[in-house]
N, C-alpha and C positions, 0 to 999 in steps of 0.2 A: 378479804377486801373485794370491792367491786366498784366499777364506774357506771353500773347499770341500775337506774332507779327502779326498775322492775323487781329487783331483789329486795326492795324496801316496802313498796306499797302493798296493801292488803285489799281483798275484795270489798271490804266494808268502807274503805277510805273515800271520803267525799271532799275533805279539805286537807291538803298536804302542806304543812307549814315548814318552809325551808329557812333556817335562821343563819344570820351572819354575825360574828362577834364584834365587828366594827364596820362602819360605813366607809372607811378610808382605804380598804384594800379592793381594787377593781377586779381582782381575780374571782371574787365571789359572784359578781355579776356575769362574768364570762361562763363560769361553771353552771350558774343558774340557767343561762340560755341553753346550754347543751342539755341539761336535764329536762327543761321544759319541752324541748323538741322530742325527747324520748317519751315524755308523758303524753304528748299529743298523739303519738302512736298507740298509746294505751287508752285513749278515749277522753283525756282531759281536753276541755274546750275553753278554758279561761285562766287568766293569771291576774293576781291582785298584788300591787306593790305598795310600799309605805309612802304614799304620796296623796295629796288632796283628792278626795273622791269626786268633788264637783268639777275641778279642773280636768280630771282624768276623763270626763265624758267626751271632751274634744279629742283626746287620744284615741278613744274607742271609735269615734266617728271616722277618724283617719284610717285606722287599721281595717275598718269595715269597707273601705274604698271611697270614703268621702273626699271632698275637695280640700285643697290646701297643700302646704309644703311640709316636708319632714322637719325642716329647721323651725318653722313657725310652731308646729305642734309640740316640739321638744321645749321650746321657749315658753309657751303659754299653757301647755297642758300638764306640766309637772310643777310641783311645789318643792321647797327646800333645796333648790338647785339641782335636783336629780336629773333634769333634762340635759345637763351638760356632760353627763357620764357616757362614755363611749359604749359600754355594754347595753345601756338603755336605748341608745340610738340604733344599735344593731338589732335589738329585740323588736322594736317597733317596725323597722324596715322589713324584717323577716316575717312578722305577723301579717303585714299588709300584702306582701308578696304571696304568702301562703293562702290568704283568703281570696286572692284573685281567681275568678271563674268558679268559686264554690258557692253552693246554695247557702242561705242565711243560717240554717240549722247546723251546718258543718263549719261555719266560720269561727275563728278564734276571737274571744272577747278580752278586752283590757279593762281592768278596774283599778282605781285607787281606793284605799280604805282608811286613809288618815284624815285628820282635820288640817285646816290651813294655818295652824299655829306654829310659832317659833318660840324659843325659850323666853324671849323678851318682847313678844308682840303677838297680837291676835287681831284679825280684821273685824270690821263692823258686820253685824248680821243682816244689815238692811238689804243688800243686794240679793241675798238668798231668800229672804222673806218676800221681797218684791216679785221674784220669779213665781213663787207659789201663789201670791195674791193675784197676779195677772192671769195665771192659769185658771184659778177659781172664778175669775171675773168679779172680784170684790172691789168695792169703792172704799178704800181705807187710806188714810194719810199716814203711812208708816214713816215717811221722812220727818214729819213733825216730831214724832216720838223718838226716833233714832238720833236725829240731829246730824251734825257733820260727821262723815265717816272717819275723819282724822282723830276725833276725840276718842275713838275706840282703838284705832290702829297704832297710835303713838306708843312708844315704849313705856312712858309714864303710866299709861292705863293698866299695864300689867305689873309694873314694878312698884307702883305706889298706890295702895288701896284708897287713899284720899283723892286720887286723880282718876280712879276707875269709874266708869258709868254703869258698871255691872250690877250695882245694888240700888240704883236710883228708882224712883217711882215710875219713870218712863220705861226703864228696862223691865220692871215688873209687868207693866201693861203690855209690852211687846211679847213677853213670855206667855201671857194669857191669850193674846191674839194668835200667836203662833200655835198654841195648843188647840185653840178653837179651829184654826185652819186645818190642822192635821185631822181633827175629828171630821170636819166637813169633807176633806179629801177622801176619807173612807166611806162616809155615809152616802156620798154622791158618786162613788166609784163606778157603778154600772153606767150611769148616764155620761160621765166624763170620759170613760174609756171608749164608749160607743161613738161619742161625738168627736173625739180626738184620736187617741190610740193608747194601747197599753204602755208603749215606750214613753210617750209624753207624760202619762200619769206617773210612771216610775221616776222620770226626771224631776217632776214637781215634788215628789216625795223626797228624793235625794236632796234637793235644794232646801226643802223645809226642815228636814232632820239636821242638815248642816247648820242652818240658822239657829235652831234650838240648841244644838251642841255648843255653838259659839256663845249664846246667851248664858248657858250654864257655866262655861269656862270663864267668862267675864265676871259672872256672879261670884265664883270662887276666888277670882283675883282680888275682889273687893273686900273679902272677909278677914284676911290675915295679913300681917306685915310681910314684906317681901322675903326676908331672910329667916323664916321660921320653918321648922320641919312640918308642922301641920298643914301649912299653906302649900308647900312643895308636894306633899303627899296628896292633897286634895286635887291639885292641878294635874298631876301625873295620872292619878286614878281616873279622873274625869276624861282625860284624853283616851286612855286605854279602854274605858267603858264604851266610848263612842266608836273606837276601832272595832270592838267586838260586835256592836250593833250593826256597823256597816258590813262586816263580814257575814253576819247572819242574813242580812238583806241580800247580799251578793249571792250567797248560796241558794236563797229562795228564788232568785232570778235565774240562776244557772242549773237548778236541780234536774230539770228534764234533759239538759244538753250534755252533762258530764261533770266530773269532779273539777276542782279548782286548785291551782298551785298558788300559795301566798308566800311572799318573800319579804322579810323584814329583819330587823335586829333581833337577836336571840331574846333580849329582854321583853319584847312585845309578844313573843310566841311561846315561850317556855311554859311548862305546866306549873312550876314552882313560883313562889312570890318573886316579884322583881324588886330590885333595890338600887338606890342611888345615894351616895354619901360623899360629902366634901366638907372637911373640917367638922364644925359642930352642927352642920345642917345635913339632914338626910331624910330618906323616905323609903318605906317598904310598902308595896301595894300589890293587889292582884292585877296582873296584866291581862291583855286581851286573850292570850293563849290559855291562861288559867280559866278564864270564864268559858271560852269555847270548849276546852277539854271537858269541863263539867257538864256542859249543855249537850255536846255532840257525842260524847263517849268514844266508842271505837271508830266513829266516822272521822275523828280528828287524829292525825299523825304529826309528830314533831321531829324534825331532823335538826339537831343542834350543830351550829357552825363552829369550827376550830381552826386556828391559824398557827403555823410554825414560825418561819421567818418572813419578813416583809420589807422590801426596799421602800415601798410607798410610805410605810409607817416609821421607818428607821428602827425596825424591830429585828433583833438578832435571833439566832436559833434558841429554842427553849432548853432549859436544863433537863437532862435525861430522866430525872426522877419526878418530873411534873406530868400531868395528864397529857399536855401537848407534846412533851418530850417522848413519852411512850408511843404516841401516834406518829411522831416525826420519824422514829426509828423504823416504823413499818411502812409509812406512806410518804416518801420524800416529795412527791409531786402533788397528787390529790386522790382521794378515794372515799368511799362510803363504807362504814363498818358498823357492827352492832355494839352498843355501849357495854354489853356484858363481857366483851372480849378484853376489856381494860382491867388491869390489876389496880389495886388502891395506890394512889399517888398523892403528891402534894399540889397545892394550888400555885400557879405561876405567879412570880412576884417581880419580874423584870420589865413590866409595862409602866407607862406613864399616862396620866390623865388626858394629855393632849392627843393620845393615840385612840382614845375612845374604845379601847379594847377591854372586854370583860372576860377574864380567864375562865376556863372550865372548872366546875366544882362538882363534887360527888352528887349532891342533891339534884343538880340539873341533869347529870348523866343518868341517874337512877330513874328519871321520869321521861327520858327521851326514847324515841323509837329507833333512832340511828344517829350516827355522827358523820358529818361531812368535814374531813380534815384536809386543809390545803397546806401542804408542807412548805412550798415556796411560792409566794405570790407572783414573782416575776415569771417563773416557769409555767405556772398554771394560767396566767393571764393571756397566753398565746397558744393557739391550737398546735 
């Protein structure tokens, strides 16, 4: 066992993926912060969280020493409610303090790598496309084609294909325009970067790829009835494909500065297929981790998260013959260990859907580089 991340990373690692089995146990955020501080000492200079990439640009501005308050950046710079989590508050405050009086090349960077989508809603792509249009100096009436933002963001636009604007002629024209703008962004890159900056060019690309991702997501929303497995599969796969693209972009940006820690749910980071099933509806798809593992090879490492008992989830101690039970007997607080040290066991069955917990399985363990087991969320949530 170890609590030292240096025992896990390899010289070839560029993207270290740290997974959590549920978003509802705050101890994983606390341990993540501790491990990131260790990684900074090993040359890591960036972290990427499962939050909207465009909104996260404001968080990075803040940790780089920009104006504004911590409360504002937590409220506006995080999607999915993640700014309300205390471990995220501590992370951002620590990064800003760490960066104080350091030269730019040594400062820590914060990234989001998710899309701004929820299960039952996705915003309009208009604002993202408008940012790129303004940067390129183009005279285009995107508002006429996009229409009111609410027609995209209302729940019906995602839940009812007949109410979705994603497959309309106007949406098709927006996708063509966005694709042309992306081409222009690259063909004009030398002049644009010289007249503005590399940072502003990258921001324009980030907004534009986010807009394209939303257009794809809305298009998939319009193709199948809400409660069908093909539709759920397409939406989840589209989101994870965009996550993978974002992480590849982030690694391109950070390549010369050092490796990156990425933190998200196990399902987004594991090398095996991801799965979601509820009643007669379900999906199995290649998640972002599967894509990245195949593209990056040994440069990608995956640490699967595991949980014993949790007061936050109302989850009791695992049965001793489960994978979590074997880990619990060895690591009552928290520790990192090699997956090969675990004997065969059964999958945990005492969890409920409301807990959002995905139990460990042999296939996931077989393709993980390490396991982070938190034996007791309450004990591990405090130093």
